[in-house]
Every structure is written in C-alpha cells, then in structure tokens.
N, C-alpha and C positions, 0 to 999 in steps of 0.2 A: 642597719637597714635589712640585712639578710635575715636576722632573727625575726623582724616584723613580718617579712614576706613568708617565712616558714610558719609563724603563728597564724597568719591569715589563711595559708593553705590548709593547715590543720583544722582550723575552725570551719573552713569551707567544706572540707571532707566530712567533718562531723555532721554538718547540716544536711549534706547530701544523703548520708546513710543513717540518720537518726531514726527515721520511721522503721526501717528494716531492723535495726538493732532493738528498738522498743518492742516490735512484734515478737522477736525471738525471746526477749527477756520475759514477756508476759507468758509465753508458753512454758519457759523454764520455772516460773513461779508456781505453776501447777504441780511441779515435781519436787522442787528443792525447798527444804525448810528455810523460813526467813526469820532472823532474830527480831526481838521486840522493837528495838530502836529503828531498825530498817523498815519494819512493818508500819510504825508510826509515820515515818517519812513518806512511804508509798501511799498511805491513806490520805495524808495531807495533799499529795499530788493529785489523787483521785478527786478530792473535793474541788481543788483548784481547776482541774480540767472541766468539771461539770459547770462551775461558775463561769469560766471563760466561754464555753459553748453557749450558755444561756445569754450572756451579754452580746456575743457575736450575732446571735439570732435577733436580739432586740434592736441591734444597730444595722441590720441588713435590710435595705428597703424592699427588695423583691425576693420572695422565698427561693426561687430557682437560681438566684445569684450565689447562694451557698451550696454549690454543686457537690462539695465534698462531705456534706452533712451525713448522708446515709452511711458512708464508710467510717466517718468519725464516730458515729453512733455505734456501729458494730465494734470498733476498736475499744471505745470506752466501756461498752457492755462486757466484753471479754476481760478487760483489765479489772473491772469491778468484781467479776466472778472469780478471777484469779486471786484477788485480795481476800474474798470470802473463804476460799480454800486454804490460803495461808493462815488466816486468823483462826479458822476451825482447827487446823493442825496445832497451832500454838495453844489454844484453849485446852484441847484434849490432852496435850503432852505436858503442860506446865501448871495448869490451875490447881490440880490435886496436890502438887508438891509445894507450890508457893502460897496458895490461898489467894483470896481476893485482894488483900492489902499489898502484897509483894508481887503481884502479877506483873510481868515485864511490859505488857502492852498499855502504855499510858493513855493513848487515844481511846481505847476501848473503855477504860475505867472513867475517863473524863466524860464521854458521851452517856455512859450509864448514869453517872452522878447528875447530869443535867436533867434528865427526864424523871429520875426517881426522887430528886430532891435530897438525896443522901450526901454524906461526905464519905471519903474513902475510909476514914477511921471510925465512923459511926453510922454504919448502914442500918436501915430499919425495914421491918416487914411492910409497913404502910407505903413507904416510898417504893418498895419493890412492886407492890400491886399497882400503884399509880403508874409507874414506869411501864409495866406490862400492858396496861390499858391504853396508854398513849401510843405505845408502839403498834398495838393492834389497830388503833384508829388510823394511824398514818398508813398502814398497809392497806386498809379498806379504802381510804381516800385514793391512794394511788391505783389500786386495782380497778375499782368500780367507776371512778370519776375520770381521772386524768388519762390513764393508759387506754381504757376502753374507748373514751371519746376520741383520743388522738388516732387510734387504730381505725375507727369507723370513718373519720374525716379523711384519712389517707386513702382508704379504699374508694370512697366516693370521688375524691379529687382525681385519683388515677383513672377511674372509669370515665368521668366527664372530660378529662383532658384528651383521652384517646378518642372519645366520641366526637369531640369538636375539632379534631386535627384537620380533617378534610375541609371543613367549612373555613377554618382559619387560613389554610393554604390557598383556597379559592379567593378569599378576600384579598390576600397579598397579590395574587395574579391579577385581580381586577384593578387594584391600584397601579400595578406595573403597566398594564395595557392602557390604562387611562392617562398615563403620563404623570401621575401624582408623585411617584417615587422612581428612583433609578434602579438599574439592575443590581448594583451593589447594595442599596438599601433593601431591595427585595430579598437578596441572599441573607443579609443580616437578620431580617424579620423572620425568615423561614428557619434560620439557625436558632433564633430565640424561641420559636414555637417548639422546635425539636428538643431544645434544652429543657423547656418546661415539661414536655411529655416524658423525657428520660428521668427528670428529677422526681416527678410525682409517681412514676412507675417504680422507681427505686425506693421511694418513701413508703409505698404500699407494703413492700417486703421488709424494709428496715423497721417499721413500727412493730413488727412481730418480735423483733429482738427485745424491744422495750418490755412488751407484755411478758415475754418468756423470762426476762431478767427478774421481773417482780415475782413470778411464780417460783423461780429457782431460789430467790432470796427467802421466801417463806419456807420452802423445803429445807434449806440449809439451816435456818434458825431453829426449826423443829429438831433437826438432827443434833445441832449443838447442844440444845437443852437436854434431850433424852439421853444421848450418848455421854454427855458430860456428867450427868447425875449417876449413870451406871458406872462410868469410869471412876468417879470420885468415891463412890460407896464400895464398889467391888475391888478396885485396884489401889486407890489412894487411902483406903481405910477411914474415909470421912463419914461423919454422921449424916444421916439423910437430910436433916434440916440445913446443916452447914453446906452440904453439897448442892442442895436445891438453891439456897440463897446465892452461893458463889457463882454457880454456872448460869443461873437466871440473870444475874446482873451483867455478867460478861456477855451473855447471849444478847441481852437488850442493847448493850453498847455496840456489839458487832453488827447486829441487825440495823441499828440506826446509822452506823458508819457506812453500811452497804446501801441502805435505802435512801439516805439523803442525797448522794450524787445521782442515784437512779431517779429520784423524784425530780431533781433539777433537769435531768435529761428528758424525762417524760414531759415536763412542763415546756422545755425547749421544743420538743417534737410537736406538741400541741400548738405552740405558737407558730412554728414554721409552716405546718400544713394548713392552718387556718388563715395564713397570710394571703395577700392579693398581689396583683401585678403593678401596684403603685410604685413610683420611684421615691417615695418618702418613707423615712424610718417610722417606726410605730409611735414614738414620742411626738413627732410632728403631725402625724395623722390624728392622734388623740387631741392635740392642742387645737387643730383646725376644726375637728368635728364636734368637740364639746364646747366650743366657743362661738357656735353659729348664731346663738341668740342669748342675750343676757337675761331675758325674762325667765328662762329655765332656772337660773340660780336665784332670782328674786322670789319666784313661787316656792322654790325649795326652802329658802330662808324663812318665808312667811309661814310655811307649814310647820317648821321646827318651832317657831315662836308660838304658834297656837298650841302645839303639844306641850309646851312648858306650862300652860295654864291648867293642865290635867293634874289632879292631886297625886302625890307620891312619885311623879316624874321628876328627874333631876333638872330642875329649871336653870340651875347655875351652870349647866353645860349646854342645854338646848338654846338658851337665849344668846350666849356669845357666838356659838357656831352659826345660828340663824342670822344674826346680825352680820357676821362675816360674809355669808353667802349673799345677803341682800346688797351689801356694799360692793362686792365683786360684780354682781349682776348689773348694778347701776352703772359702774364704770364701763362694762361691756356695751350697754345700751348707748351710752354717750359716744363711745368709739364707733359703733355701727352707724349712728346718725352722721358723724363727721365723715366717715368713709363714703356713705351714700351721697352726701352733698358734694364731695370731691369728685365722685364718679359722674354726677349730673353735670358738673362744671366742665369736666373733660369731654363729655359727649357733646355739650353745646359748643365748645371750642372746635371740636372736630367737624360739626355741622357747619360752623361759620367758615372754616378753612375750605370745606368742600364747596360751599356756595361761592366763595371767592374764586376758587379754581374754575368753576363752571362759567362764571361771568368773565373770566380773563381771556386773553388771546391764545394762551398755550394750553393744549389739552394732551393728556397722556396717550401714548400709542400702544394699543393692545395688539401684541403679536398674534398672528394666525397659527393654528395648530398645523404642524407639517402634514400629518395624516389624521383624518377624522371620519369616523363612521357614525352617521346620524340615523336613528331608528324612529319609526312611527310608534305611537304608544302601544299599538297592538303587538309589537315585536319585543317589548320590554322583558317578557318571560325568558327570552333567549339569554339574557345576561343576569337573570335573577339568581343569586347564590343559593337561595332556598330550593330552587328547582334544577340545580345542577350546573347552571351557568356554562352550558356547552359551548357557546360562542366564544366566551373568554378564553377557554382552553385552545380553541381552534385559532384564534387571533395570535396567541403566543407562538403556536406552531408555525403560522404563516411567516412571522418575522424570522424564526430560526431557519426555515426552509429557504427563504429568500437569501439569507446569508450564505447558505451552503450552495445554492444554485447560481446566484449572480455575483456572489462576493460582496453584496451591498448590505451595509448595516442599516436596516430599515428603522426609521424613527418609531417611537412609541405611537401606537394607534389609539387615539382618544375616542371613547364610545360615549355618545350623549343621546338624549332623546330630543326630538324636534317635533313640536306640536303642529308645525305647518305642513308636515308630510302626512299623507294618508296613513291610516292606522297600520296597513300591511306593507308600507313602502320603507325602503332604506336608501340612503344616499352616501356614497363614499367620496370624500373631498380631499384634494391635494392642495395644500396652502390656500384653503378657502374656496377653491374652484372645483365644482363638481366634475368628477372623472367617470362616474358610473352610478346608475340607479337601477333598482329592481323591485319586484313585488313578491312577497312571500305569503303563503297561506299556512298559518300554524295549524298543526293537526293533520296536515296533508303532506303527501310526498310527490316529488316531481319525477315523472317517468319519461325516459327518452328511448326512442327506437334506434339502436345502434346497428341494425341490420340483421339481428338474430331473433327477431320477434316471430313467434309461431302463431300467436293468436292476438287479435286486436282487442283492446280493453277500452271501454268508454270512460271518458273523464273530461274535465274542463280544459280546453285548449289553452296553451301558453307557449312561451319561448324561453329557453335557457338564457339567463342574463349574461353569463360568461362567454358563451360561444354562439349565441343566437340560433341554437338548434330548436326545431319544433319539439314540443313536449306536451304532456298532459298532467293535470293534478288528480291524484287519487287519494281516497281516504285511508285511514289506518287499516280498516278491515279488508281493503282491496290490495294491500301491499304484497301479501304472500302470493296472490293470484298474478300480480304484475311480474314478480320475480320469476315465477314458474313459466310465465309466457315469454320470458327473454328480455324484458325491459331492464334498462339501467335505472335503478330506483335510488333517489337521492333525498336525504332529509334536509329540512330548512337550514340548520347551521352549516352543513356542508355546501349548500348552494351559495350562501353568502361568502363563506371562506374561499371557495373556488373562484368566485367572481372577484373578490379582493386580490387574490393571488395573481389573476390574469391582469388586473388593472396595474398592480405593482410592477409586473414584468414589462408591460407595454409602456409604462410611464417611469421606468427606473431612472432614465436620464434626468427627468424633472425632479425626482426625489433627491438625487445626489446634489449636494451643494458644497460650498467651500468648507463649512464646518465638518461635514461628513468626510470630505477629502482629507482635511487635516487630521481627523481622528484615525483614518486609515494609515496615513503616513507616520503618525506618532506611534501607532501599534507596531508597524514594520520596523521602526527605528530601534525598538527594544531588542530585536533579534538580528537585524541587518543594518547597522548604522552606517556602514561603508557606502552602500548604494544610495541611501537617503542623503548623506552628506554630499556625495558626488552630484546628485541631481539638484539639490537646493543650494548648495554653497559653491561648488565648482562651476556648474553650468547655469546657475542663476535662474532656474525654473521657478515661476511663481505658482502659488496654489491654484490660481485661476487657470493657468495653462495646463496644469496636470488635471484639473477638474474637467476642462473641455475635452481632453483626450479620453478620459474615463467616460464622460457622457457620450462621446462618439461611439465608443464600444457598446455601452449599454443600450443606445438607441437601436442597435441592430442585434440585441439579445446576446451579446458576447459577454461572458462572465469575466469580471475583473478580479476574481479570487486569486489568480496568479499574479498578484501585484508586484512581486519581486521581478519577474520577467518584464513586466510593463515598465518598471522604473529603470531596469538595466538597459532596455531598448532606448528609452529617452536619453539616458546617459551616453549611449553609443553615438547618438546623433545630436548631442548637446552642442557640439562646436558649430553646427549648421544654424542658419536662421530658424527661429522657433515658429515654423509654420504648422499650425495645429492640424490641418487636414493632411499634410504630408506625414506628420508624426503618427496620426491615427493609422494610416496605411502601413507604416513601418512596424507599428506594434501588432497589427493584424498579421503581418507576415511572421513575426516572432511567435504568435499564438496560432500559427497555421494548423498544426495538428489538432489542437483543442477545437478550433472553429470547424474544421472539416468533419471531425468525429461527431459533433453534435447534430449533423445532418445524415449520419449513417445509422442504419438499423443495427442496434447492438446485438441482435440475435442472428444477424447475417454473417456467416463464417467468411464470406468473400469480402466483406467490408466495402460494398459497392457504393460509390458516390455518383448518382445519376444526375446529369446536368444538361441544360440547354446552353449551347455555346454561342456567344456573340461573335459573328463572323469578322474576319480581319477587315473586310471592306467597310462594314458598319462601324468597327472600332476607329478606323482612320477618319471616317466622316464625322464621328462624334468628336474626335480630337480637333478637327478643323472648326468646330462650332462651340468652343469653350467660352463661356462668359465669366468674367471676374468682377465682383463688386468693387466699387471705388474704396470702400472701407476695409478691403482685404478679407472680406468674408468668404464663405464657402463657394467654390466655383460651381457653375451650373451649366446645363446643356442649353445652348441658345439656338435651337432650330427655329426656322420660320414656321408659321402656323401650319402650313401644308405638310412640311416634312415632319413636324412634331406629331401631327395627327396620324400620319402613316407609320411613324415609329411606334406610337402607343398601340395602334391597331395590330401591328406586327407582333409586338410582345404579348398583347392580350390573347390573340388567337393561338400563339404557340403555347402559352401557359395553359389555356383552356384545354387544348389537345393533350397536354401533359397530365392535367388533373383527371381527364377522362380515363387515362390509363393508370390512375391511382398512384401517380408519382408526385413527390413533393416538388413544388416549383422552385428550382434553383438555377440561377443564371451564372455562367462562367465567362469572365472578361479576360482579355489577354494581358492587361496591365492594371496596376492599382489606380492610375489616373482615370482610365475608362470605367473601372468598377465604381468609383465614387460618383462619376457623372451619371452612369446608368441608374444607380441606386436613387440618387436625388430626383431623376426624371420620372421614375415610376412609383416613388414612395407613396404619394397621395392617391394616385389613380389605380394602382395595382398593389395594395398593401399585402403584408404577410408573404412577400416574395424574398427569398434569400439571394444575395448577390455576392459572388466570390471572385477573387482574382486568381490568375494562374499561379502567381507567386505563392499564394497561400496553399494551394494544392501541392506545389512542388515542395514546400516546407513540410507538409504532412508525410511525404515520402511513401514508404511501403505500408504505412498505417491505413491507407485507403486505396481502393482500385477505382480509377476514374472511368466512367461510362458516359460517352457523349450520345445523347438521345436525339439531337438535331441541332440546327443552326438558326439564328435569328438574323435577318437582314433588314436594312432600312427600306 
C-alpha cells in the first residue's frame, strides 16, 4: 500500500513539473549534441505533438475554449527549432565520416527516401531532383497560403474583437437590466467576452511565431546544404558530387521533418482563428451545413454523369461517383420531407393544445415585473446600443447605489416600449402599478434655477419630474449659455435616472418582499450564522415579521444595510411578544447614531441636529388618544375632528416657519410610542417630515449636538 502511495506521489510530482522540465530540456537541446537514436525519438515526439494539437483544435467547439493554444504554439515552435539545430549539428559532424548509407539519423533518411523515391542502398539523381522540387513546393504552400492566411485572419479577428468589446458588454448590461439574465449569468458572459478578446489578441502575436518558424526552417535548410557540401569536400575529402548528393538528401529529410510538424501547426492555427463562437465541433457543423438540402448532391451527381459523356473523360469513374451522389441526395430529400411533415404535425398539436387551454376554465397566471420602465417610442434611442445606450448604464448604477444607500437589493428593472404612451413620455411601474411618469424632450436639456442664476434664459417651461421644481427646456446650442448663467443643466438620461432613484427611495418598503427578505437573510447567514439561527430558530421569527420590520424602517428612509444590528436587536427582544411596531422602535433605537447622522450636515464640524420638539403636554395628550385596530395593526392618533385639525395646523405652521429659516423639518418626540403616533398622523398631510424619538438621539450620544428650535403644542 505504501509503495502504491509513493508511486502515486512520484507520478503526481512528475505531472506538476513536466512542463518546466520540458522547457529546460528544449533550451539544453540548443547547446548539447544529441545522439542519432535520441534525435529520432525526439523527432517522433515532435510529429506526435503537432498531430495532437491539430486533433484538439478539430474537436474544440469554440476557438477561445483552447486558451492555452498560443503558449502551446510557442513551445512547439521552439521545440521544432531546437530539433533543427540538433539535426544540423549531427549532419555537419557525422555525414562526411559515415556517408549517407551509414548516417545515424534514421528518421532523416526515411523522410528523404519518401519524397525522393530512392532507397538507402540505391539513391538516384532523378529522385534527388524530385525530392528537392517537392520540398520547395511544400515550403511555398506553407509560406504563401497557410501561414500568410492564418496570420492575416489572426490580425483581423483581434482587431474586430477589440472593436466589438464595448457593444458586447452593453448588450449584456441590457439583458441584465431587462431581467433576461441573472447577475451571475452576466458575469459569466462578460468573462467569456473577455476570454475571447484575450485569446484573439494572443493569437495575433502567436501567429507570428508560425511565420517566423517557416522562414527559419528555410534558412536552416540552406545552411545545411551549403555548409554540408563545404564540410564534406574541404574537411571530409569527399568528391563534390558525392558530397552534394549526401548532404542534399539529408537536408531534404531534415527539412521535411521540421516542416511537417510546422505545417500541421500552421494548419491548426488557421483552423482555430477561422473558427466561430458555435458550441458544435467542426465535424458536426459540416454535417449540419452540408446536408441542408439533398438537391445539392443530386445536381452534383447529375453534373458528373453528364461529364462522363464527354470523349476521353474517365466515364468508369464519373458514373459511379455521380450515381453515389444522386443516391445520397435522394435519401436526404426523403429525410427532409419526413422531418417537415413531423414538424407540421407537432405545430398542429401545439395549436390544438393552446385552443383547448383557451376554452378551458384554468388559465395561466402571468406574474408582474417587480420594476418596469415603459418608454414611448420617441425615447427608444436612449436604450439603443448603437447610440450608446446611456440609460441602460444609468439603470445599472441606480440598482448599485440603492444597495449602498438603503441596503435594499433592487430587483432587475425591465425596460420595454409602450405604444399607448405619448412618444416623449415614460412611466415607471412597481408590480404593475404606476409610481411615476414624466416627459422628456430628446435633444434638449432641462435647466433648473437653484438660486445662483445670474441671467434669465428663455426656454419651454416644464417641471422636474423627480422633485417637482420649475424648470425650462433648452436646445443643445443653448446649453453652454445656460451653464454660464448658473443653471443646473441635466440631460435626458440623468432626468429619468434621478426620477427612478427618488421613486425607489420613496417606495422602498413596497419593493421589499419576502423573497428579497429571505435573500438578505441567506446572505448574512454565510458570514454570521449565529444571529440568523437565533432569530429564526430560537425565537421563531417568521420571514413575514422580519419583512414588516424592514419595511417599517425603509418607509421612513432608514437604511437596512446594517442588517446584523437589526437582527441582533430582534434577537434581544425575541422573548417578548412579537409586536412589529414595538420592534421597529427598538431597532430604530439601536440604529440611533445612523438615523441621526443622516439628518446632520456632513460639512458641519459641530454636527448640529436642529429639531422642533413636541411638548410634554402635547405628548401626554397624544398618549391619551391612542387608537388600536381590532386586528392588531399599527396604532393611530384618535383625536376628535376639532383637536385633529388644531394639531395639524400647529405642526404645519411650525414646520413652515422652520422651512423659511432654511432648516430641514425634523420633529423630536419624548418617547418611541409618541414618535410613531406623530409620524402616522402627519405622514399624508405633511410629507417629507422626519420624526425622531429622544431615545434615538440619546443613542447617538456625542456624535450629534442637539439644537431645539422650538416646541409644538396641541
């Protein structure tokens, strides 16, 4: 058993270091003489490598799947050149002493005999000339046809891959934003695009190794022949004719042994760079594409049959081959008709099933898109990939920013055209219900006066759809003038993106559902399983209860990104009855610093939190008028109509005075219970007003400095 483990370890070590050892061996071959038998072995390995590479290329469906091909090509090229150096050294040192018959390189003599038609014991001048001509033809084919074509295709493929990179990435982003693919699928597609670009860029350089290898082979062959004849005549005392015949034959054998693997590698290079992005191997592609119509083979067979009637043409070959083509084409035609009939039958069955479904009582339920942006046909250019697809990029950024800002994983926003909208209108829907609508003028910019305008500019009056501020539309040629005049100038994609961002912020509680809640919990469980198990298992919180707590926070623009603190707070109060409204207030206290700081000017060194305080008398009266729904829903302020009107008027006047002094409207309540009742009572009539409890401010500690601007009384 121990010996098996040792053998396995040894084999594993050899596999791990085989490439490094081979690279060192190739370098040493350039310096150290190699015996004839070992050289034969290495040449056989060279041919085997070339054949294996060619077959791997043929059986690789997608070119860029063979990512190691450029480096394999470099290694094989260097290995072949090292063998050329070794064979040159052997020819120049041994041929004059041994002659052609006794030369130690059997592979060299064997390849020489194949092309010259000679035998080792009976060489002839005619065979030598024929062999030289064949060798030159092979060189010409490789240089002019295969290598040059593969190099050119590599250059073009690399250029077009780089040029199309941005468009391909935009297409993936479009599919992601439309909801057709997931984030993981988008990452995989982008990685595949990058892999294609890297592959074709590498192949552009690797193809130069192939062309350089051919040129080096020609140069080495010429050196072998000239230097060999000089060596044989001057040093080996051979006659010129004998030396020329010996070294010519060995040079032809050496050249063929070097050029055959190089030819195979050139062919493999040409195949891989002319491949496409199909997932089918070349054999399957040829089978599918050459059998699309049997009439092709029938016409070909008939053409050959007609050629057999021409005098002196070999009719005994043309007729059988033509008949074979006609027979094969006839079989294909019959197969095509059978496939077409089967397809018609399947379509008819599908129609019958559909009709039966429409007449039945049960109909499929088509789910609504969680988020959907509908565009009038005039706004389609904003998502046109050929025109930059600016809006697609902005939508992707919106989802990312919402995650960072609110901690909410925003579902994919599907973008579709809607012919019922006006050409310049757009509509944003949440679960099929319109949450916002706006109008855009393409080619124009929206300009808003933020208080720093020095010169009025004429334009078409409008209102900003996100914040309902007054604005004007100006044309492209007025944009620079508007910027100089102090206007805030916004382009159409930014207008839509800003509007969507505000809609998502204000409707975050509606966007969050149980599925999104579960996704958040599952993600936290990967890094903090203790708190998740305590909340779900120990204290038996349901996803619905957690969802309502998170929705309560999002409804008041409180980020749920600090989900660990939220879950820990739920666990701290898990032994109490699970009152959602009480739990929301406890979580807000735990997030007190975060909540208070979001209402503090980040540039203010004093960190002032300026608030209007609800008086103690008003708080006591509010607590005396608490209404609780029978279903255990959210408590509400149950003032009689007169007191309720006075309360709203008091809050409204106080907030108006606060806004006149350019302060953000923030109310401070003495207890969490009062805070929730106050928020519920003014939420609809006085929106965009923050309501805090004293507990939250206390939790913020020294991070904020509280400033009381006044009191509100009933």
